[in-house]
N, CA, C and O atoms as a DFTB+ gen file, in Angstrom:
256 C
 N C O
     1  1     -25.837      -2.904       3.587
     2  2     -26.825      -2.029       2.623
     3  2     -28.220      -1.999       3.358
     4  3     -28.664      -0.898       3.684
     5  1     -29.004      -3.248       3.664
     6  2     -29.935      -3.166       3.856
     7  2     -30.374      -2.156       5.272
     8  3     -31.404      -1.482       5.281
     9  1     -29.400      -2.201       6.421
    10  2     -29.634      -1.610       7.264
    11  2     -29.723      -0.182       6.907
    12  3     -30.445       0.599       7.527
    13  1     -28.997       0.154       5.918
    14  2     -29.055       1.825       5.380
    15  2     -30.508       2.238       4.241
    16  3     -30.632       3.206       3.491
    17  1     -31.487       1.038       4.507
    18  2     -32.496       1.314       3.923
    19  2     -32.907       0.705       2.335
    20  3     -33.977       0.885       1.754
    21  1     -31.666      -0.097       1.820
    22  2     -31.354      -0.453       0.439
    23  2     -31.568      -1.673       0.416
    24  3     -31.100      -2.293       1.370
    25  1     -32.119      -2.250      -0.349
    26  2     -33.059      -3.707      -0.804
    27  2     -32.177      -3.832      -1.806
    28  3     -31.765      -2.904      -2.501
    29  1     -31.748      -5.463      -1.932
    30  2     -31.123      -6.804      -2.859
    31  2     -31.915      -7.147      -3.964
    32  3     -32.656      -8.113      -3.782
    33  1     -31.949      -6.612      -5.047
    34  2     -32.767      -6.633      -6.109
    35  2     -32.085      -7.856      -7.119
    36  3     -32.673      -8.396      -8.055
    37  1     -31.105      -8.052      -6.800
    38  2     -30.424      -8.859      -8.242
    39  2     -28.839      -8.936      -7.908
    40  3     -28.230      -7.999      -7.393
    41  1     -28.230     -10.210      -8.278
    42  2     -27.013     -10.396      -8.113
    43  2     -26.186     -11.090      -9.805
    44  3     -26.844     -11.572     -10.727
    45  1     -25.159     -10.990      -9.795
    46  2     -24.678     -11.274     -11.047
    47  2     -23.497     -12.060     -10.599
    48  3     -22.863     -11.849      -9.565
    49  1     -23.260     -13.011     -11.501
    50  2     -21.629     -13.411     -11.682
    51  2     -20.964     -13.215     -12.815
    52  3     -20.049     -14.011     -13.026
    53  1     -21.192     -12.234     -13.749
    54  2     -21.092     -11.596     -14.906
    55  2     -19.363     -11.406     -14.434
    56  3     -18.537     -11.906     -15.196
    57  1     -19.005     -10.883     -13.527
    58  2     -17.906     -10.398     -13.767
    59  2     -16.520     -11.667     -12.634
    60  3     -15.469     -11.384     -12.059
    61  1     -17.210     -12.871     -12.779
    62  2     -16.562     -13.624     -11.988
    63  2     -15.228     -14.229     -12.459
    64  3     -15.198     -14.461     -13.668
    65  1     -13.984     -14.569     -11.679
    66  2     -13.448     -15.111     -12.448
    67  2     -12.536     -16.485     -11.674
    68  3     -11.652     -16.392     -10.822
    69  1     -13.005     -17.514     -12.197
    70  2     -12.534     -19.042     -11.475
    71  2     -11.368     -19.281     -11.239
    72  3     -10.959     -20.073     -10.389
    73  1     -10.407     -18.296     -12.327
    74  2      -8.662     -18.844     -12.184
    75  2      -7.934     -17.838     -10.930
    76  3      -6.730     -17.687     -10.725
    77  1      -9.368     -17.076     -10.007
    78  2      -8.003     -16.357      -9.316
    79  2      -8.549     -17.185      -7.959
    80  3      -9.700     -17.475      -7.633
    81  1      -7.311     -17.440      -7.325
    82  2      -7.436     -18.434      -6.156
    83  2      -7.330     -18.027      -5.101
    84  3      -7.270     -18.678      -4.058
    85  1      -7.283     -16.537      -5.285
    86  2      -7.029     -15.628      -3.961
    87  2      -6.349     -15.582      -2.584
    88  3      -6.612     -15.213      -1.439
    89  1      -5.123     -16.264      -3.421
    90  2      -4.287     -16.735      -1.892
    91  2      -3.139     -15.821      -2.504
    92  3      -2.198     -16.613      -2.540
    93  1      -2.605     -14.445      -3.075
    94  2      -1.597     -13.964      -3.559
    95  2      -0.973     -13.035      -2.203
    96  3      -1.657     -12.305      -1.486
    97  1       0.403     -13.266      -2.084
    98  2       1.168     -12.253      -1.199
    99  2       0.506     -10.476      -1.265
   100  3       0.254      -9.708      -0.336
   101  1       0.425     -10.355      -2.236
   102  2      -0.221      -8.625      -2.282
   103  2      -1.714      -8.765      -2.191
   104  3      -2.201      -7.640      -2.080
   105  1      -2.667      -9.739      -2.195
   106  2      -4.048      -9.821      -2.578
   107  2      -4.253      -9.295      -3.858
   108  3      -3.503      -9.506      -4.811
   109  1      -5.536      -8.427      -3.891
   110  2      -5.911      -8.424      -5.467
   111  2      -4.617      -7.479      -6.111
   112  3      -4.207      -7.591      -7.266
   113  1      -4.217      -6.769      -5.345
   114  2      -3.199      -5.926      -6.339
   115  2      -2.054      -6.657      -6.747
   116  3      -1.224      -5.976      -7.349
   117  1      -1.770      -7.901      -6.578
   118  2      -1.049      -8.761      -7.308
   119  2      -1.364      -8.853      -8.743
   120  3      -0.595      -8.561      -9.660
   121  1      -2.670      -9.325      -8.855
   122  2      -3.323      -9.220     -10.416
   123  2      -3.197      -7.984     -11.464
   124  3      -2.922      -6.821     -11.167
   125  1      -3.399      -8.385     -12.460
   126  2      -3.674      -7.199     -13.224
   127  2      -4.875      -6.172     -13.117
   128  3      -5.920      -6.772     -12.865
   129  1      -4.979      -5.299     -13.192
   130  2      -3.744      -4.307     -14.023
   131  2      -2.911      -3.647     -13.057
   132  3      -2.250      -2.664     -13.394
   133  1      -2.885      -4.048     -12.017
   134  2      -2.188      -3.499     -10.821
   135  2      -0.566      -4.079     -10.922
   136  3       0.252      -3.273     -11.366
   137  1      -0.173      -5.168     -10.607
   138  2       0.887      -6.638     -11.210
   139  2       1.802      -5.363      -9.857
   140  3       2.789      -4.740     -10.250
   141  1       1.445      -5.228      -8.826
   142  2       2.582      -5.304      -7.543
   143  2       3.694      -6.039      -7.227
   144  3       4.729      -5.595      -6.730
   145  1       3.466      -7.131      -7.515
   146  2       4.378      -7.500      -7.391
   147  2       6.322      -7.520      -8.785
   148  3       7.424      -8.056      -8.903
   149  1       5.371      -6.468      -9.435
   150  2       6.324      -6.446     -10.520
   151  2       6.536      -7.677     -11.815
   152  3       5.638      -8.308     -12.372
   153  1       7.752      -7.745     -12.014
   154  2       8.019      -8.972     -12.826
   155  2       7.741     -10.418     -12.199
   156  3       7.563     -11.477     -12.802
   157  1       7.753     -10.171     -10.828
   158  2       8.136     -11.506     -10.318
   159  2       6.467     -12.156     -10.505
   160  3       5.403     -11.614     -10.206
   161  1       6.702     -13.398     -11.064
   162  2       5.173     -14.286     -11.500
   163  2       4.539     -13.923     -12.245
   164  3       3.431     -14.430     -12.421
   165  1       5.088     -12.681     -13.133
   166  2       4.190     -11.581     -13.913
   167  2       3.695     -12.367     -15.061
   168  3       2.735     -11.718     -15.475
   169  1       3.843     -13.470     -15.834
   170  2       3.523     -14.208     -16.774
   171  2       1.874     -15.123     -16.173
   172  3       0.849     -15.361     -16.812
   173  1       2.183     -15.393     -14.935
   174  2       1.861     -16.577     -13.974
   175  2       0.485     -15.629     -13.749
   176  3      -0.626     -16.127     -13.933
   177  1       0.646     -14.229     -13.337
   178  2      -0.797     -13.438     -12.892
   179  2      -1.439     -12.873     -13.754
   180  3      -2.597     -12.521     -13.531
   181  1      -0.696     -12.606     -15.204
   182  2      -1.370     -12.088     -16.246
   183  2      -2.354     -13.428     -16.684
   184  3      -3.476     -13.297     -17.174
   185  1      -1.918     -14.291     -16.498
   186  2      -2.783     -15.793     -16.888
   187  2      -3.643     -15.841     -16.571
   188  3      -4.566     -16.275     -17.261
   189  1      -3.831     -15.274     -14.944
   190  2      -5.186     -15.294     -14.500
   191  2      -6.244     -14.566     -14.560
   192  3      -7.443     -14.772     -14.371
   193  1      -5.139     -13.011     -15.074
   194  2      -6.204     -12.338     -15.225
   195  2      -6.732     -11.004     -13.953
   196  3      -6.074     -10.812     -12.931
   197  1      -7.672     -10.420     -14.203
   198  2      -8.357      -9.722     -13.014
   199  2      -9.098     -10.520     -11.882
   200  3      -9.547     -11.661     -11.994
   201  1      -9.149      -9.652     -10.688
   202  2      -9.247     -10.600      -9.767
   203  2     -10.683     -11.253      -9.994
   204  3     -11.264     -10.949     -11.035
   205  1     -11.484     -12.386      -8.839
   206  2     -12.748     -12.124      -9.031
   207  2     -13.677     -11.328      -8.149
   208  3     -13.365     -10.878      -7.047
   209  1     -15.099     -11.170      -8.865
   210  2     -15.782     -10.038      -8.512
   211  2     -17.173     -10.621      -8.489
   212  3     -17.526     -11.720      -8.917
   213  1     -17.929      -9.640      -7.884
   214  2     -19.572     -10.156      -7.667
   215  2     -20.215      -8.809      -8.245
   216  3     -19.675      -7.726      -8.019
   217  1     -21.362      -8.913      -8.983
   218  2     -21.955      -7.571      -8.745
   219  2     -23.148      -8.084      -8.351
   220  3     -23.564      -9.207      -8.634
   221  1     -23.902      -6.956      -7.456
   222  2     -24.967      -6.969      -6.568
   223  2     -25.705      -5.137      -7.279
   224  3     -25.161      -4.108      -7.682
   225  1     -26.945      -5.523      -7.126
   226  2     -27.968      -4.642      -7.492
   227  2     -29.045      -4.355      -6.126
   228  3     -29.909      -5.102      -5.668
   229  1     -28.628      -2.987      -5.690
   230  2     -29.759      -2.686      -4.640
   231  2     -30.338      -1.259      -5.255
   232  3     -29.810      -0.471      -6.040
   233  1     -31.684      -1.230      -4.567
   234  2     -32.558      -0.211      -4.909
   235  2     -32.493       0.216      -3.082
   236  3     -32.112      -0.361      -2.064
   237  1     -33.119       1.585      -3.428
   238  2     -33.563       2.009      -2.317
   239  2     -35.133       2.375      -2.344
   240  3     -35.506       2.878      -3.404
   241  1     -35.898       2.239      -1.563
   242  2     -37.378       2.067      -1.853
   243  2     -37.640       3.650      -1.639
   244  3     -36.845       4.419      -1.099
   245  1     -38.926       3.992      -2.174
   246  2     -39.254       5.476      -2.020
   247  2     -39.927       5.382      -0.455
   248  3     -40.385       4.369       0.074
   249  1     -39.861       6.467       0.000
   250  2     -40.318       6.353       1.774
   251  2     -41.748       6.244       1.748
   252  3     -42.035       6.263       0.551
   253  1     -42.441       6.175       2.193
   254  2     -44.154       6.369       2.166
   255  2     -44.523       7.471       3.152
   256  3     -45.702       7.791       3.308
C-alpha cells in the first residue's frame, strides 16, 4: 500500500477472533458463514465463529 502512495494511520484488533486457530482443511471458508465442509464438524466451526481479521486504515496524502 505504501508503494502505491498510501500511509498507514491506524490499526485495530476490533475484528480479531482468538478462537480461530487458522489451521482448517479448507482455509477460512471452513468457518461461518460459508461452512465449506457442510455438516462435517459443523458444531465445532460454528463455535469458533468467523475468521480472525484485522482492520487497517490508510490515507493517500494529497499531492503537493
